Each structure stands twice: as structure tokens, then as C-alpha cells.
C-alpha positions in Angstrom: -34.1 18.5 9.2 -35.4 21.4 7.1 -39.0 21.9 6.0 -40.2 20.6 2.6 -40.2 23.1 -0.2 -43.4 25.2 -0.5 -45.3 25.2 -3.8 -47.7 27.3 -5.9 -47.9 31.1 -6.2 -46.6 31.6 -2.7 -43.4 29.8 -3.7 -42.9 32.2 -6.6 -43.3 35.1 -4.3 -40.9 33.7 -1.8 -38.3 33.1 -4.5 -38.6 36.7 -5.8 -38.1 38.0 -2.2 -35.1 35.6 -1.7 -33.5 37.1 -4.8 -34.2 40.6 -3.5 -32.4 39.7 -0.2 -29.2 38.9 -2.0 -29.5 41.8 -4.4 -29.9 44.1 -1.4 -26.7 43.0 0.4 -24.8 43.2 -2.9 -26.0 46.7 -3.6 -25.1 47.7 0.0 -21.7 46.3 -0.5 -21.2 48.6 -3.5 -22.0 51.6 -1.4 -19.2 50.6 1.0 -16.8 50.2 -2.0 -17.7 53.6 -3.4 -17.7 55.4 0.0 -14.9 54.0 2.1 -11.6 55.9 2.4 -9.5 52.8 3.4 -7.9 50.8 0.6 -8.2 47.6 2.6 -12.0 48.0 2.3 -12.5 49.8 -1.1 -9.7 47.9 -3.0 -9.2 44.7 -1.1 -12.9 43.9 -0.3 -12.1 43.3 3.4 -15.7 43.6 4.5 -19.1 42.0 4.4 -22.8 42.9 4.4 -25.5 40.6 5.9 -29.2 40.7 6.3 -30.4 39.4 9.7 -33.6 37.7 10.5 -35.9 38.6 13.5 -35.2 37.5 17.1 -37.2 34.7 18.8 -40.5 36.1 20.0 -41.1 37.9 16.7 -40.6 34.7 14.7 -39.9 31.6 16.8 -38.4 29.5 14.0 -35.5 32.1 13.6 -32.9 33.4 16.0 -31.1 36.4 14.5 -30.0 34.2 11.6 -27.9 35.5 8.7 -30.4 35.3 5.9 -28.2 36.7 3.1 -24.5 37.8 2.7 -22.8 39.5 -0.2 -19.8 37.9 -1.9 -16.8 39.3 -0.1 -14.5 38.1 2.7 -15.2 34.5 3.4 -13.5 34.7 6.8 -16.7 36.6 8.0 -19.3 34.3 6.7 -19.5 31.9 9.6 -18.7 34.3 12.4 -21.5 36.8 11.7 -24.3 34.8 13.4 -22.2 34.5 16.6 -21.3 38.2 16.5 -24.9 39.4 16.1 -26.3 37.1 18.8 -23.6 37.8 21.3 -23.8 41.5 20.7 -27.6 41.7 21.1 -27.8 39.3 24.0 -25.3 41.4 25.9 -26.7 44.8 24.8 -30.3 43.7 25.2 -32.7 43.5 22.3 -35.2 45.4 24.5 -32.8 48.4 24.5 -32.7 48.8 20.7 -34.5 51.6 19.1 -35.0 52.7 15.4 -31.9 54.4 14.1 -29.5 52.7 16.5 -26.3 51.1 15.3 -24.2 49.0 17.7 -20.5 48.1 17.4 -18.5 45.1 18.5 -14.9 44.0 17.7 -14.2 41.6 20.5 -12.7 38.5 18.9 -14.0 36.3 21.6 -17.6 37.5 21.1 -17.6 37.9 17.3 -14.5 36.3 15.8 -11.6 37.5 13.7 -9.3 40.2 15.3 -9.9 43.7 16.9 -9.4 45.4 13.5 -12.5 43.7 12.1 -15.3 45.7 13.5 -18.9 44.6 13.3 -22.0 46.8 13.4 -25.7 45.9 13.7 -28.6 48.2 12.8 -32.1 46.9 13.7 -35.0 47.3 11.4 -38.4 48.2 12.9 -41.8 48.2 11.4 -44.8 49.5 13.5 -42.6 49.3 16.6 -41.6 45.6 16.1 -38.0 44.6 15.2 -38.6 42.6 12.1 -34.9 42.0 11.3 -31.7 43.9 11.0 -28.6 44.6 9.0 -25.1 43.6 10.1 -21.8 44.7 8.5 -18.2 43.9 9.3 -15.1 45.7 8.0 -11.4 46.0 8.6 -10.7 49.4 10.2 -7.1 50.3 9.5 -5.9 51.1 13.0 -7.4 50.4 16.4 -4.5 51.5 18.6 -2.3 48.8 20.2 1.4 48.5 20.2 1.9 48.4 16.4 0.5 50.9 14.0 -1.8 49.1 11.6 -1.9 46.1 13.9 -0.2 43.2 12.1 2.5 41.7 14.2 3.1 38.1 15.3 4.8 39.2 18.5 1.8 40.4 20.5 1.2 38.3 23.6 -2.3 39.3 24.6 -5.5 41.0 23.4 -4.6 44.1 25.4 -1.6 44.7 23.1 -3.7 44.5 19.9 -5.9 47.5 20.3 -9.1 48.9 21.9 -11.7 46.2 22.5 -15.4 47.1 21.9 -18.4 45.0 23.0 -21.8 46.3 22.2 -21.4 50.1 22.2 -23.7 52.4 20.3 -22.1 54.5 17.5 -25.5 55.8 16.3 -28.5 56.4 18.5 -31.9 57.3 17.1 -30.3 58.0 13.7 -27.7 60.4 15.1 -24.0 59.9 15.8 -23.5 58.9 19.4 -20.5 60.9 20.5 -19.2 58.6 23.3 -19.2 55.7 20.8 -17.5 57.7 18.1 -14.9 58.9 20.6 -14.1 55.4 21.6 -12.9 54.9 18.0 -11.3 58.3 17.3 -9.5 58.5 20.7 -7.8 55.1 20.1 -7.0 55.2 16.4 -4.0 56.7 14.7 -6.2 57.4 11.7 -9.4 59.2 12.8 -10.0 60.9 9.5 -10.2 57.6 7.6 -12.0 56.1 10.5 -14.8 58.7 10.2 -15.3 58.1 6.5 -15.3 54.3 6.9 -17.9 54.5 9.7 -20.1 56.7 7.6 -19.8 54.3 4.6 -20.8 51.4 6.8 -23.8 53.3 8.3 -24.9 54.3 4.8 -24.8 50.7 3.6 -26.9 49.6 6.6 -29.4 52.4 6.1 -29.8 51.4 2.4 -30.4 47.8 3.3 -32.9 48.9 6.0 -34.8 50.9 3.5 -35.0 47.9 1.1 -36.1 45.5 3.8 -38.9 48.0 4.8 -39.9 48.3 1.2 -40.2 44.6 0.8 -42.3 44.5 4.0 -44.5 47.3 2.7 -45.1 45.5 -0.6 -45.5 41.9 0.6 -46.3 42.2 4.3 -44.0 41.4 7.3 -45.3 37.9 7.6 -44.5 37.1 3.9 -41.0 38.6 4.3 -40.4 36.4 7.3 -41.7 33.4 5.4 -39.2 34.3 2.7 -36.4 34.5 5.2 -37.3 31.0 6.5 -37.6 29.8 2.9 -34.1 31.2 2.1 -32.5 29.5 5.1 -34.3 26.2 4.4 -33.2 26.4 0.7 -29.6 26.6 1.8 -30.0 23.8 4.3 -31.5 21.5 1.7 -28.8 22.3 -0.8 -26.0 21.7 1.7 -27.5 18.4 2.8 -27.8 17.2 -0.7 -24.1 17.8 -1.2 -23.3 16.0 2.1 -25.3 13.0 1.0 -23.1 12.7 -2.0 -20.1 12.1 0.3 -19.3 8.6 1.7 -20.2 8.0 5.4 -17.3 7.3 7.7 -14.8 8.9 10.1 -12.0 10.7 8.3 -8.9 12.4 9.7 -7.0 15.4 8.4 -4.2 17.6 9.6 -2.6 21.0 8.7 -1.0 23.7 10.7 1.1 26.8 11.0 4.8 27.1 11.4 5.1 28.4 14.9 4.6 31.5 17.0 7.0 34.4 17.6 8.5 32.8 20.7 8.3 29.1 20.0 9.8 27.8 16.7 7.7 24.6 16.6 4.7 23.7 14.5 1.1 24.2 15.7 -1.0 21.4 14.3 -4.8 21.3 13.6 -6.1 17.7 14.0 -9.6 17.1 12.8 -11.8 14.0 12.8 -14.7 14.4 10.4 -17.6 12.1 11.2 -20.1 12.1 8.4 -23.4 10.3 8.6 -26.1 10.7 6.0 -26.8 14.4 5.6 -25.0 15.6 8.7 -21.4 16.0 9.7 -19.5 16.5 12.9 -15.9 17.9 13.0 -13.9 17.2 16.2 -10.7 19.2 17.0 -9.5 16.9 19.8 -5.7 16.6 19.7 -5.0 20.0 18.3 -1.9 21.9 19.6 -2.2 24.1 22.6 -2.9 27.8 22.6 0.0 29.9 21.2 2.1 32.3 23.2 1.8 35.1 20.5 -0.8 36.5 18.1 -1.2 33.5 15.8 -4.3 32.1 17.5 -7.9 32.3 16.4 -11.1 32.0 18.4 -13.6 29.1 18.3 -15.8 31.2 16.0 -13.0 31.3 13.4 -12.4 27.6 13.7 -16.1 27.0 13.1 -16.0 29.3 10.1 -13.0 27.3 8.7 -15.2 24.2 9.0 -18.2 25.9 7.4 -16.3 27.3 4.5 -14.5 24.1 3.8 -17.8 22.1 3.7 -19.5 24.8 1.7 -16.7 24.8 -0.8 -16.7 21.0 -1.1 -20.4 20.3 -1.0 -22.4 23.4 -2.1 -20.1 25.9 -3.8 -22.6 27.5 -6.2 -25.5 28.7 -3.9 -25.3 32.0 -2.1 -24.2 31.9 1.5 -26.3 32.1 4.7 -26.7 30.5 8.1 -29.0 27.8 6.8 -26.1 26.1 5.0 -24.5 25.4 8.4 -27.4 23.7 10.2 -26.2 20.2 9.3 -22.7 20.8 10.7 -21.6 20.3 14.3 -18.3 21.3 15.8 -16.5 19.7 18.8 -13.9 22.2 19.9 -11.9 21.7 23.1 -11.0 24.9 24.8 -7.4 26.2 24.9 -6.0 25.2 21.5 -4.5 27.7 19.1 -7.8 27.5 17.1 -10.0 27.7 20.1 -8.1 30.3 22.1 -9.4 31.8 25.3 -9.3 35.5 26.2 -7.0 37.4 26.5 -5.0 35.4 23.9 -3.8 37.5 20.9 -5.5 36.8 17.6 -4.0 39.3 15.1 -3.0 36.6 12.7 -6.2 34.6 13.1 -6.6 34.0 9.3 -3.6 31.6 9.0 -4.9 29.5 11.9 -8.4 29.5 10.4 -6.9 28.6 7.0 -5.2 25.6 8.6 -8.7 24.5 9.8 -10.0 24.8 6.2 -7.1 22.7 5.0 -7.4 20.1 7.7 -11.1 19.6 7.1 -10.6 19.5 3.3 -7.8 16.9 3.6 -10.1 14.8 5.9 -13.0 14.9 3.4 -10.8 14.2 0.4 -9.2 11.2 2.1 -12.7 9.5 2.0 -13.6 10.4 -1.6 -12.7 8.8 -4.9 -9.4 10.1 -6.3 -11.3 11.6 -9.2 -13.1 14.0 -6.8 -9.9 15.2 -5.2 -7.9 18.3 -5.9 -4.4 19.7 -5.0 -3.7 21.9 -2.1 -3.5 25.7 -2.5 -0.6 27.9 -1.5 -2.2 28.3 1.9 -0.6 31.3 3.6 -1.1 35.0 3.9 2.7 35.4 3.2 2.5 39.0 4.4 4.8 41.7 5.6 3.9 44.9 7.5 6.0 48.0 6.9 5.7 51.0 9.2 7.7 54.2 9.5 7.5 57.9 8.9 7.8 59.9 5.7 10.2 62.8 5.2 7.8 65.5 4.2 4.3 66.8 4.0 1.9 65.4 1.3 2.9 66.5 -2.2 -0.6 66.0 -3.8 -4.2 66.4 -2.9 -4.8 62.6 -2.8 -6.9 61.9 0.3 -4.8 59.1 1.6 -1.4 59.7 0.0 1.7 60.3 2.2 4.2 62.7 0.8 8.0 62.4 0.2 9.1 58.8 0.8 5.5 58.1 1.7 4.4 58.4 -1.9 6.4 55.3 -2.8 6.4 52.8 0.2 3.6 50.4 0.8 3.9 47.7 -1.8 2.5 44.5 -3.0 -0.9 43.1 -3.3 -2.8 44.9 -0.6 -1.0 48.0 0.5 -2.9 50.0 3.1 -1.4 53.5 3.8 -2.1 54.9 7.2 -1.2 58.6 7.4 -0.9 60.6 10.6 0.8 63.9 11.5 3.3 63.5 14.3 2.8 65.4 17.5 5.7 67.7 16.9 4.1 69.3 13.8 7.2 68.5 11.7 5.2 67.5 8.7 6.4 63.9 8.9 3.8 61.3 8.3 3.2 57.8 9.7 2.8 55.1 7.1 1.5 51.6 7.6 1.7 49.2 4.7 0.4 45.6 5.2 1.5 43.6 2.1 -0.1 40.3 1.2 0.8 37.9 -1.5 -1.3 35.8 -3.8 -0.5 32.4 -5.1 -1.9 29.3 -6.8 -4.8 27.0 -6.3 -4.7 23.2 -6.6 -5.5 21.3 -9.8 -8.4 18.9 -10.1 -9.9 16.4 -12.5 -11.6 19.3 -14.2 -8.3 21.1 -15.2 -5.3 23.0 -14.1 -5.3 25.1 -10.9 -5.7 28.8 -11.0 -2.7 31.0 -10.5 -2.6 34.4 -8.7 -5.6 33.9 -6.4 -6.1 34.7 -2.7 -6.3 32.3 0.2 -9.5 30.2 0.1 -11.1 32.1 3.0 -10.1 35.6 2.0 -11.6 36.3 -1.4 -9.4 39.5 -1.5 -8.5 41.7 -4.5 -5.2 42.9 -5.8 -3.8 46.4 -6.4 -1.9 47.6 -9.4 1.8 48.3 -9.2 1.2 51.7 -10.7 -1.1 52.9 -7.9 1.2 51.4 -5.3 4.3 53.2 -6.5 2.3 56.5 -7.0 1.1 56.5 -3.4 3.8 54.9 -1.3 7.6 54.9 -0.7 8.4 51.6 -2.3 9.7 50.4 -5.7 8.1 47.2 -6.8 10.9 45.6 -8.8 9.3 42.3 -9.5 5.8 40.8 -9.4 5.6 37.7 -11.6 4.8 34.0 -11.8 7.6 31.6 -10.9 8.1 28.8 -13.4 8.2 25.2 -12.3 6.5 25.9 -9.0 3.1 24.5 -9.8 2.8 20.9 -8.7 3.3 18.6 -11.7 0.4 16.4 -12.8 -1.9 15.5 -15.6 -3.4 18.8 -14.5 -0.8 21.3 -13.2 -1.2 23.1 -9.9 -1.3 26.9 -10.0 2.2 28.5 -9.9 3.7 30.6 -7.2 4.2 34.4 -7.4 7.4 36.3 -6.5 7.4 39.8 -5.2 10.5 42.0 -4.9 9.8 45.3 -3.0 12.5 47.8 -2.3 12.1 50.3 0.5 12.7 54.0 -0.2 13.1 54.9 3.4 13.5 53.6 7.0 10.8 51.2 8.1 10.1 48.6 10.8 9.1 45.4 9.0 7.0 42.7 10.6 7.0 39.4 8.6 3.8 37.2 8.7 5.1 34.0 7.2 3.2 31.2 8.8 2.6 28.3 6.4 6.0 27.3 4.9 6.7 24.1 6.8 4.1 22.1 4.9 3.8 21.9 1.1 0.5 22.1 -0.7 -0.6 18.5 -1.3 -1.0 16.7 -4.7 -4.0 14.6 -5.6 -4.5 11.2 -7.4 -0.8 10.9 -8.2 -0.1 14.6 -8.7 2.9 16.1 -7.1 3.0 18.6 -4.3 3.5 22.3 -5.1 7.1 23.6 -4.9 8.2 25.4 -1.8 8.0 29.2 -1.3 10.0 31.4 1.0 11.1 34.9 1.9 14.5 36.7 1.5 16.0 40.0 2.4 18.8 42.0 0.8 20.6 44.8 2.5 21.9 47.6 0.2 25.7 48.2 -0.1 25.4 51.7 -1.7 22.9 54.4 -2.4 19.4 53.8 -3.6 20.2 53.8 -7.3 23.0 51.3 -6.8 20.8 49.1 -4.7 18.1 49.1 -7.2 20.5 48.1 -10.0 22.0 45.3 -7.8 18.6 43.8 -7.2 17.6 43.7 -10.8 20.2 41.0 -11.7 19.4 37.4 -12.1 20.9 36.3 -8.8 21.0 39.2 -6.3 22.7 38.7 -3.0 19.8 37.8 -0.7 19.8 36.0 2.6 16.9 33.8 3.9 14.2 35.4 5.9 11.7 32.6 6.3 11.2 29.0 5.0 13.3 26.0 4.1 16.6 26.7 2.4 19.5 24.7 0.9 23.2 25.6 1.4 23.0 28.2 -1.4 20.0 30.0 0.2 17.5 28.7 -2.4 14.1 27.4 -1.4 14.2 23.7 -0.4 11.5 21.1 0.2 10.5 20.7 3.8 13.1 18.6 5.8 15.7 18.8 3.0 17.5 22.0 4.2 17.7 24.3 7.1 14.6 25.9 8.6 14.4 29.7 9.2 11.5 31.0 11.1 9.8 33.8 9.2 8.5 35.8 12.2 11.5 37.9 13.2 11.0 41.6 13.1 13.4 43.6 10.9 14.6 47.2 11.1 15.3 48.2 7.5 16.7 51.2 5.7 16.5 52.7 2.3 17.3 50.3 -0.5 16.5 47.2 1.5 14.8 44.6 -0.7 12.2 42.1 0.6 11.5 39.1 -1.6 8.4 36.9 -1.0 7.7 33.9 -3.1 4.5 32.0 -2.5 4.5 28.2 -2.9 3.0 26.6 -5.9 -0.2 24.6 -5.6 -0.6 20.8 -5.8 -1.1 18.9 -9.1 -3.7 16.3 -10.0 -2.9 13.0 -11.7 0.3 11.5 -13.0 2.5 14.2 -14.6 3.6 12.0 -17.5 -0.1 11.6 -18.5 -0.2 15.3 -19.2 -0.9 16.2 -22.8 2.4 17.2 -24.5 0.7 20.2 -26.2 -0.5 21.4 -22.8 3.1 21.2 -21.5 4.3 23.1 -24.6 1.7 25.8 -23.9 2.9 26.1 -20.3 6.5 26.6 -21.5 5.3 29.2 -24.0 3.4 31.0 -21.2 6.2 30.9 -18.7 4.6 28.4 -16.2 7.1 25.7 -17.0 10.7 25.9 -18.2 12.2 23.7 -21.0 14.2 21.9 -18.4 11.1 21.5 -16.2 9.1 20.0 -19.1 11.7 17.3 -19.5 12.3 16.7 -15.8 8.7 16.8 -14.5 6.6 15.8 -17.5 8.9 13.8 -19.8 8.2 16.2 -22.6 11.1 17.3 -24.9 10.5 20.9 -26.0 12.8 22.5 -28.6 13.4 26.2 -29.1 14.1 29.2 -26.9 11.0 30.6 -25.0 12.9 33.9 -24.4 13.8 34.8 -27.9 11.3 32.9 -30.1 8.3 31.5 -28.1 6.2 31.0 -31.2 8.9 28.7 -32.6 8.7 26.3 -29.6 7.8 22.8 -30.6 7.4 19.3 -29.0 10.0 16.8 -30.1 7.7 13.8 -30.5 10.2 11.0 -30.9 12.3 12.4 -28.0 9.2 12.7 -25.8 8.1 9.1 -26.7 11.6 7.8 -25.8 11.7 9.8 -22.6 8.3 8.6 -21.6 9.1 5.1 -22.3 7.2 4.8 -25.6 4.0 6.3 -24.1 2.8 9.2 -26.2 
């Protein structure tokens, strides 16, 4: 149990310093955004900055705790304490010196995958380590069998990239050449790697300066009191939220569609045991470890638990390790969410997202319907495209590939990796991971949001204009899909469809892992409508291909999901299943369509206000036919030609709804 709140002038000082902690990590995060070369960091926010407390012996009521974290990738929030402790226990706290920065990317010591690299910089005052700064960021290439990393077909950690456990990259404030060489000698992108490492080091140095300034102003002891206060504050807030939930044992399940070699579901089974202001989550009964890279480590499973409970019980307070004191995790070894080395974890985020969903479903099963909400689209829904461009860069952009490479990447988070080939031909390697955003579930408070990221990602989007300027792709479509949001008194967020046409040859690695299960509805709301992925091979030159794809019903074949006889998306179990994990060798003019599922609705659909349905038709979220079919609302007019003239047919609606307005 946490300490009671302090009072008086000292409490005011502690609150001021607490605010300074969070301001520091936010400002350090802005340094990374401004300085990084990699789009996945500077545009997609795939990083975090944390302030770390002192080790035991300096302050016995703390143990390298995460005191403050900026608002960025939620997948990192719960793994950072494990990463820092494992790194320093292995490296030896006694071996740290001022100006050092230590690196770790081992998923089984710090969570996530080998592309997410963590760094720790100690902070010393008068020869005593009073705390530290830890950052984590996705570095675009760490070697391995696939450029850029994303592939579901890797069988072990050794195929994913170089593994680093507690290696200095800065020593005494100066670059440590053996540590830097470990990165540069194993990456296909050393230039971007250098800029990213410098950005991360600059952010750590800034946070170090701010922590030392606070210590100089208030004294080390008071700063440590403020750290303890900040952790206790989060603990009290989380426990207050937990006490609002009913006691009991609750069960929830979710999963992923399969691995690259076994087309069968992997299921997360959770039993949530809630008593008072504490909760235990048990993973007993979860499916075995996967044969390919769809696993996650126990640290990511724990993070899925933490973020679900933070989301449900204490969503408004800043994040730190104190919020997780009341949570215990029972995690049997050897499941696909508690994988053991050397299992492959490239696609850890979908497994961790399944944990989030399973815990959420368990908690919601024990709450009043009014407190529930619909499920979100729940999948990364990504594709990785890799290949080589035809010519040297045509502009001075620091990360733009030339020729075909100026147009390829695509979609929501394109990440160009550029590398001269060894023959000096001027051809460039490109790597373009393409994610897809979708809808979030509705609740008693209102409709679900559309076009948001997975709950644990918190990523950002990139504009079509910048994508097509920089990469060899033409984005033909990126739009909401009507009638996909789960119908309800409050509608679920709608799905998004992406059509991306290649302008050159590429190897494409689908990452479609959450299509077997629909996003759930709540309190009588319907589930979200299914998503899927399709591919279209060109029959002529690029111009003819582009024209053929722009029609209303282009000739596409299923790539991943449930499909009816006509190749349209079908509800789970109502059509044929196509695994979305098969690699594709694609040529110019090939179209890849990805459509994310809609999110779940809340409440009975025929209780939805007719004017809200009319607004949805006007805005393109619901069709005229969908309004009649799903909501019992008769809308007159044509939304394509005269949206302002649309109107609700009141008598027709009353008749269709059985006389209920």
C-alpha cells in the first residue's frame, strides 16, 4: 500500500517538482522529434523518454523506477522498468561513470523486438548516482534476414537482427567506438543510425541537465522525495480506480490469427482476479509458443496488462511505474505471449494487443453495461515492401530514394531505408513498412473515434503527399468505409481502406494477424464489420493498371481474411478463410488493398437518434441502405449529388421501427 499524501509547504514543492519531471521528458521527446532522421521516429512517434529513480542503496524505497514518461508509444510504458533493471544488473551499477550511455535491445531482457533499442544514461551528483534517463526508439534496420525487419516468417531471434545486451555507446561523454561499430556494422542504414543515436543521446543529456538543475535548486534529498511522491501519487490514483470495479474473478479471451507456418488461432486466456484495490491477471491456458515471429516476451504481456488497466481505471494521470504496483501477473512460460529465447518476436505488438483486449474483455464482463465500450479494430494490418530503386537520388532530401524510390513506401507509416548496393550501380534499397489505422469502439459517452491507432501504439499518420513525393508508390485510395462501424445507439468507429499501387518490383511481407475475430459490441451494440486485404495483378502497363484500379469494382483476389464466394469480406465463419501471412513477390502496377475492420457499437442500434443517423449518412459513415437496414431510419435524397438535401422520412422511420420514434 502506498504512503499517505504529504501536506504543507513541502507538498507544494513536491508537486512543483513532479510537474517538472513530466515537463522534462516531454521536452526531451521534442528534441528527438526534431533531430531524428528516421521517419518512424520523427513522424510516427515510435519512441519514449523516461526519467529513472535512484538504485537501492541511494534511496532504499526506490529501485530504478520509471518516475515519468512522455506521451508516446504505449508499448514501451510497462517494459521500461524491466529493461533498465536488467541492463544495469547485468552491466553492473558500480561500473557506470558520468557521461556513459548503455544500450540494450534484447527482447528477453527489455521487451519488444530487436529494432526497439533502449539506452540508459546515469545522472551523477557529487559522485553519487542520483537517478538516470532511459530512452527507447525503433531503429530502422538491425540486420537480420529481412531489410527493415518486419516479417512473420522468421523462426528465431537469430534471424531478426543483432542482439545487444548492456553495451556502452558513450563512455565518459565520448562516443565509444566498439559500441557504435556494433550498430553500424550490422545495419543496412548506418547514416540514419548515426543521426538517430545522436538524437537519443542529446535528449538524454538534456534530461540529465534538467534533473541536475532540480537537484541544485531543491537538493538531492528533496528531488528524491518528489520521485517517491510522484510514484505514490500514481499508485493512489490507480488504486482508486480499481476500487470502483466490482470484486470477483473474470475471464476474457482474444488472440491472433496464426503464425506463418501454422494456420490456426493463438488464443490469450486471462483470468482477472480483482480484490479491493489490487488485481491479479493469470495467463494459464494461453496457447503455446508460436513457430514464427508472432510471439512476445513476458515483459510485453505484462505491459498489455498494465496499459489495459491504466486505460480502464486511471486514464487521465501521467504514466509511471507507481501505477503498476497494485497489479500482479501470473505468466506460465512458453506461451506465445510469454515466449522464451530464442523465439522470434518481430510482430510482438499484435500479441501484446491481444493481451490488452483479453484483459479489457475480462474487466468489462464484470462491470455494468453502462460502463462498457465496443472493441477497436485491433490489428497492425501492415505490409512491408522492400526492393531496389532504378536510379540515384533525384533530389537533396536526406532520406529520399531516387527513381522508383521516390514513389514507393505508402500508407500510414512509411519508413524509407536507403542504401547503395555493393556494385556501385546507383540502385537504392528501399524498405517501407505500411501500417493502417482504424476505428475505436463506442461507449455510453458517444460514438467511437475513426482513424486512430491500435490502443497500445499511439502512433501518428503521414500525409499522402509526402509519401508519394518520397517513395515509389501511388496511393490511389485512403478513405473511410461506410457501414463498417458497429451499429448501436452509439456507432463504432468506421474502418479505413488503403489502395497502394507499386511503381516497381518489391517483395511484400503481409502482417495481417487479427482478422479471425471481430471487434465486439457492448450493451446490445453490434460488432464491427470485418476487414481484409486483397491484391490485384496488373494486366498492362502502369498507366493501364492505375486506370483499372480506379473503378468501383477492380479485379482483386483475397490476400488475408474471411471472404464470400465473390471475394468480398465476410463475417468470421461465414466464408472461406485466407491466411494473411504469405509473402508476395510483386511487380510494377500491383495493387495492395488493406481494409481495417470497423469498431464495435454500444447500445441498441434502433435507439440511435434519427438525426445522428442522418448526419452519418451525410458524412459518409453510413449509406442510405445501411441506415434502413442497421438503424431502421429511412433517409431520402442522394448523398453523392445533394448531401445538403438529405432528410429523415419520419413516418417511414416510425413504421420501420415499429412505431418507436
